[in-house]
C-alpha positions in Angstrom: 86.9 35.7 17.8 83.9 38.0 16.9 84.3 39.5 13.5 83.2 42.9 14.5 85.9 43.4 17.1 88.6 46.0 16.7 92.3 45.4 17.3 95.7 47.0 17.6 99.1 45.7 17.4 102.8 46.1 16.7 105.4 44.5 14.6 108.9 44.3 16.1 112.2 43.0 14.9 114.3 40.7 17.1 118.0 40.8 16.3 120.8 38.8 17.9 124.3 38.1 16.8 123.1 35.2 14.7 119.4 35.7 14.0 117.0 38.4 12.8 113.2 37.9 12.5 110.0 40.0 12.5 107.2 39.2 15.0 103.7 40.5 15.2 101.5 40.8 18.3 97.8 41.6 17.9 95.5 42.4 20.9 91.8 42.8 20.8 90.2 45.7 22.7 89.4 43.6 25.7 93.1 42.6 26.0 92.9 39.2 24.5 95.7 38.0 22.2 94.6 37.1 18.7 97.2 35.5 16.5 95.5 35.3 13.1 94.2 38.8 12.4 95.0 40.4 9.1 95.8 44.1 9.7 95.1 47.1 7.5 98.4 48.9 7.7 97.6 52.4 6.5 98.7 54.7 9.3 95.5 54.5 11.2 95.5 55.7 14.8 96.1 52.9 17.3 93.1 52.2 19.5 93.0 51.8 23.3 94.3 48.2 22.9 97.7 49.7 22.1 98.5 49.8 25.8 97.9 46.1 26.1 99.9 45.5 23.0 102.9 47.3 24.4 102.6 45.4 27.6 102.7 42.0 25.9 105.4 43.1 23.5 107.5 44.3 26.4 107.0 41.1 28.3 107.8 39.0 25.3 110.8 41.1 24.6 112.1 40.7 28.2 111.7 36.9 28.0 113.5 36.7 24.7 116.3 39.0 26.0 116.8 36.8 29.1 116.8 33.6 27.0 119.2 35.1 24.4 121.2 37.5 26.6 124.5 35.8 25.6 123.7 36.7 22.0 122.9 40.3 22.7 119.2 40.2 21.7 117.5 43.4 20.7 113.9 44.1 19.9 113.0 47.1 17.6 109.4 48.3 17.0 108.9 48.4 13.3 105.3 49.6 13.0 102.0 49.9 14.9 98.6 49.2 13.3 94.9 49.0 14.2 91.6 48.2 12.5 88.4 46.3 12.5 88.4 42.5 12.0 85.6 42.6 9.5 87.3 45.3 7.4 90.4 43.3 7.4 88.6 40.2 6.1 86.9 42.3 3.4 90.3 43.2 2.0 91.0 39.5 1.6 87.6 38.7 0.0 88.3 41.6 -2.5 91.8 40.5 -3.2 91.3 36.9 -3.8 87.8 37.2 -5.3 89.2 39.5 -7.9 92.2 37.4 -8.5 90.3 34.2 -9.1 87.1 35.6 -10.7 84.6 35.3 -7.9 82.4 38.1 -6.8 84.1 39.2 -3.4 80.6 39.7 -1.9 79.6 36.1 -2.8 82.9 34.9 -1.3 82.1 36.8 1.9 78.5 35.4 1.9 79.9 31.9 1.8 82.3 32.6 4.7 79.4 34.1 6.7 77.4 30.9 6.4 80.3 28.5 6.6 82.1 30.0 9.7 80.2 33.1 10.8 83.5 34.9 9.9 85.4 33.1 12.6 89.0 32.3 11.4 89.3 29.7 14.2 86.2 27.8 13.3 86.6 24.0 13.3 84.0 21.5 12.1 84.8 17.9 13.0 81.7 16.4 11.3 83.4 15.3 8.1 87.1 14.8 8.8 87.9 18.4 9.7 86.9 21.7 8.0 88.9 24.8 9.0 88.7 28.5 9.1 86.8 31.3 7.4 86.0 29.3 4.3 85.8 25.9 6.2 88.4 24.2 4.0 88.4 20.4 4.2 91.6 18.9 5.5 92.1 15.1 5.8 95.1 15.1 8.1 97.9 12.6 8.3 99.9 11.9 11.5 102.0 15.1 10.9 98.9 17.3 10.5 99.4 17.8 6.7 96.2 17.7 4.5 96.2 14.6 2.4 93.2 15.5 0.3 94.0 17.0 -3.1 93.0 20.3 -4.6 94.4 21.3 -7.9 94.8 24.9 -6.9 97.5 27.4 -6.3 99.3 27.1 -3.0 97.6 23.9 -1.8 100.8 21.8 -1.7 102.0 21.7 1.9 98.6 22.7 3.3 98.0 21.8 7.0 95.8 22.8 9.8 98.1 25.6 11.0 98.2 27.3 7.5 94.5 27.0 7.1 93.9 28.9 10.3 95.6 31.9 8.7 92.7 34.0 7.2 94.7 35.0 4.1 95.7 31.5 3.1 92.3 30.2 3.9 90.5 32.7 1.8 93.0 32.2 -1.1 92.2 28.5 -1.0 88.4 29.0 -0.7 88.3 31.5 -3.5 89.8 29.0 -5.9 87.6 26.2 -4.9 84.5 28.3 -5.2 85.6 29.6 -8.6 86.2 26.1 -9.9 82.8 24.9 -8.6 80.9 27.8 -10.2 82.7 27.4 -13.5 82.2 23.7 -13.6 78.7 23.4 -12.2 77.1 26.8 -12.7 75.2 28.8 -10.2 73.6 28.2 -7.8 74.7 24.6 -8.0 78.4 25.6 -7.6 77.5 27.1 -4.2 75.8 23.9 -3.2 78.8 21.8 -4.3 81.2 24.0 -2.2 79.4 22.7 0.9 78.3 19.2 -0.2 80.1 17.3 -3.0 77.1 15.1 -3.7 75.2 18.2 -4.8 77.0 18.0 -8.2 74.4 15.5 -9.3 71.5 17.9 -8.7 69.9 20.0 -11.4 71.7 23.4 -11.9 68.9 25.3 -10.1 68.2 22.6 -7.5 66.7 21.4 -5.4 69.9 20.4 -3.6 70.5 18.1 -0.7 71.8 21.1 1.2 69.1 23.5 -0.1 68.9 25.3 3.3 72.6 26.1 3.1 72.3 27.5 -0.5 69.3 29.6 0.6 71.3 31.1 3.5 74.3 32.0 1.2 72.0 33.6 -1.3 70.2 35.5 1.4 73.5 36.7 2.9 74.7 37.7 -0.5 71.6 39.8 -1.2 71.9 41.5 2.2 75.5 42.6 1.8 74.9 43.7 -1.8 72.3 46.3 -0.4 74.8 47.8 2.1 
């Protein structure tokens, strides 16, 4: 997924005699399905992708109806929405940066360098790092993350949850906040990417100096916008 893409989607409610649940379908402007996009739901006009959204929603609804026909399945459209992927991520950086005491622009700069703002980014180099903030996950046979972070919401973390941009940014904001509080800046930025950087002087040089330079450059650039 490219972070500058726009999207549109719908939320619909599936009801049967014994079940009710809300489902969201998001479609990018070229018609591709994107499952993990955070939508700005503020009554904005739906883009051209709305036609594709309605097609997929109708198809999904028909399949569900056929499968659950004996339970009298019914799908009701609850809302439509649209937006820009980058704008949607900015909402998350602002929300969780503010909550955990990290400059939202620095949080975004780290995500830009870590994942190029790709919520589906996976790095297999060191166990596995996942999503916008490239959160480390040492998986067991069930897919749960066995590594420990003493942060809100980490219990029960797994690869699927870390692919959700909101959950991923919530985790990353807390980790970055702890690093900066514990090791200072810019060393805390270095430690976010490389644990062994904690032994470096607070101002460097760091074993991952190139990474730190990229984050600081990205941070300075978005501050000027």
